[in-house]
Each structure stands twice: as C-alpha cells, then as structure tokens.
C-alpha positions as CSV (number, residue, x, y, z in Angstrom):
1,Q,3.6,-16.5,9.5
2,V,2.4,-13.8,7.1
3,Q,4.4,-13.0,3.7
4,L,3.7,-9.8,2.1
5,V,5.1,-9.4,-1.7
6,E,5.0,-6.4,-3.3
7,S,5.0,-5.4,-6.9
8,G,4.5,-2.5,-9.1
9,G,7.0,0.5,-8.5
10,G,8.9,1.9,-10.9
11,L,10.4,5.0,-13.1
12,V,7.3,7.2,-14.5
13,Q,7.0,10.5,-15.7
14,A,5.1,13.5,-14.0
15,G,1.4,13.2,-14.8
16,G,1.7,9.4,-15.4
17,S,0.3,6.4,-13.5
18,L,1.2,3.3,-11.7
19,R,-0.6,0.3,-9.9
20,L,1.2,-1.2,-6.7
21,S,-0.2,-4.3,-5.6
22,C,0.5,-6.4,-2.2
23,A,-0.5,-9.9,-1.9
24,A,-0.5,-11.5,1.3
25,S,0.3,-15.3,1.7
26,G,0.5,-18.1,4.7
27,S,-1.2,-18.9,8.1
28,M,-4.1,-16.1,8.4
29,F,-7.4,-16.5,9.5
30,S,-8.7,-13.2,8.1
31,I,-7.1,-9.4,7.4
32,N,-8.7,-6.4,8.6
33,V,-7.2,-3.0,7.9
34,M,-4.6,-2.8,4.6
35,R,-2.4,0.3,4.5
36,W,0.0,2.0,2.2
37,H,2.8,4.0,3.5
38,R,5.6,5.9,2.1
39,Q,9.1,7.0,3.0
40,A,11.2,9.5,0.9
41,P,14.7,10.1,1.2
42,G,15.5,11.9,4.5
43,K,12.1,12.1,5.2
44,Q,9.8,10.1,8.0
45,R,7.6,7.3,6.7
46,E,4.0,8.6,6.4
47,L,0.4,7.1,6.0
48,V,-1.0,7.4,2.3
49,A,-4.0,5.5,2.4
50,T,-6.3,3.2,4.6
51,I,-8.9,0.4,3.5
52,T,-10.9,-1.2,6.2
53,S,-12.2,-5.2,6.3
54,G,-15.3,-3.3,5.0
55,G,-14.2,-1.4,2.3
56,S,-14.2,2.1,3.8
57,T,-11.2,4.2,2.7
58,N,-9.5,7.1,4.1
59,Y,-6.3,9.3,2.3
60,S,-4.0,11.9,3.2
61,D,-4.5,15.0,2.1
62,F,-1.6,15.1,-0.4
63,V,-3.0,12.1,-2.5
64,K,-6.8,12.9,-2.2
65,G,-8.3,12.8,-5.6
66,R,-5.2,11.4,-7.2
67,F,-4.6,7.8,-5.6
68,T,-7.1,4.9,-4.9
69,I,-6.8,2.2,-2.3
70,S,-8.5,-1.1,-3.4
71,R,-8.4,-4.7,-2.1
72,D,-9.6,-8.0,-3.6
73,N,-10.3,-10.3,-0.4
74,A,-10.4,-13.6,-2.4
75,K,-6.7,-12.8,-3.3
76,N,-5.6,-11.2,0.0
77,T,-4.2,-8.5,-2.0
78,V,-4.2,-4.8,-1.6
79,Y,-3.8,-2.2,-4.6
80,L,-2.8,1.4,-4.5
81,R,-3.8,3.1,-8.3
82,M,-1.7,6.0,-8.3
83,N,-2.7,8.9,-10.9
84,S,-1.2,12.1,-12.0
85,L,1.9,11.6,-10.3
86,K,4.1,14.2,-9.1
87,P,8.0,14.4,-8.5
88,E,7.1,15.0,-4.9
89,D,5.3,11.3,-4.9
90,T,8.9,9.7,-5.2
91,A,9.2,7.5,-2.3
92,V,9.4,3.6,-1.4
93,Y,5.9,2.6,-0.9
94,Y,5.2,0.0,1.8
95,C,2.0,-2.1,2.5
96,N,0.9,-2.7,5.8
97,L,-1.6,-5.0,6.7
98,G,-3.6,-5.8,10.3
99,V,-4.1,-9.8,10.3
100,W,-5.9,-11.8,12.6
101,T,-3.9,-15.2,12.7
102,T,-5.3,-18.6,13.0
103,M,-4.3,-18.5,16.6
104,R,-6.5,-15.1,16.9
105,L,-3.6,-13.1,17.7
106,Y,-3.7,-9.8,15.8
107,E,-0.9,-9.2,14.2
108,D,1.0,-5.9,12.1
109,Y,2.6,-7.1,8.8
110,W,5.1,-4.9,6.7
111,G,5.7,-5.6,3.3
112,Q,9.5,-5.2,1.7
113,G,8.8,-2.0,-0.3
114,T,8.6,-1.1,-3.5
115,Q,10.6,2.3,-5.2
116,V,8.2,4.6,-6.8
117,T,10.2,7.3,-9.0
118,V,8.6,10.1,-10.6
119,S,10.5,12.4,-12.9
120,S,9.8,15.8,-13.9
C-alpha cells in the first residue's frame, strides 16, 4: 500500500506564490508519472500538470508560464510551484501518482487534497 501526504496549500493574495508538495511512502518499486489536478467548487476536476519518470513535463494552458512541476525521486516527492496566482486558481489541489508496486502491479494513487485560496 502507498500513502500520499500533501502539504503547502493556504491563503495567498493574487500575484503571490505557493509551493505544494506530495510525498509518497509505502511499498513501491518505482513511481512512473506524477500529476497535479485541481477541483474548484461546482466544477469538475481538471489536470494541471504532469511529469514523467524521465522528467518531461506538460502543463494545461491555464497555468503555462506560471506553474512549475518538479520531482525528487530520492524523496518520492512531487512539487508544484505556483507563481502569479489568480483568484481563479482557487481550488483543492490533488496529487496523483502512477506507481509500480513491489508485486509489479501498476496502481494509481491520489493524495487527500490541499486547499489553495487566492484572494483578489
């Protein structure tokens, strides 16, 4: 079993910055893709950013140039640096990891979510 612990959310003024972290622990062989999603009240969950095991990144248009996803494989942790935050970035942010287990099964795990609130 794999556990994900997110941290770093909070309240920030528009134009400000936050860094989210998501640390994985438990029985893992390796972590493949790591993603951040978000869900605003009354809206569907949407993909924010992706980073592969090789370090390739991809961003949704609404965060390009403002957010940066990164990973520390030694710490089994994925980060999301968020700059130039806007009120419309307000949402619960979730990390999502694709994990190869020690039993060589590919499993999908989600964090508990961390609230990001951007005031105008």
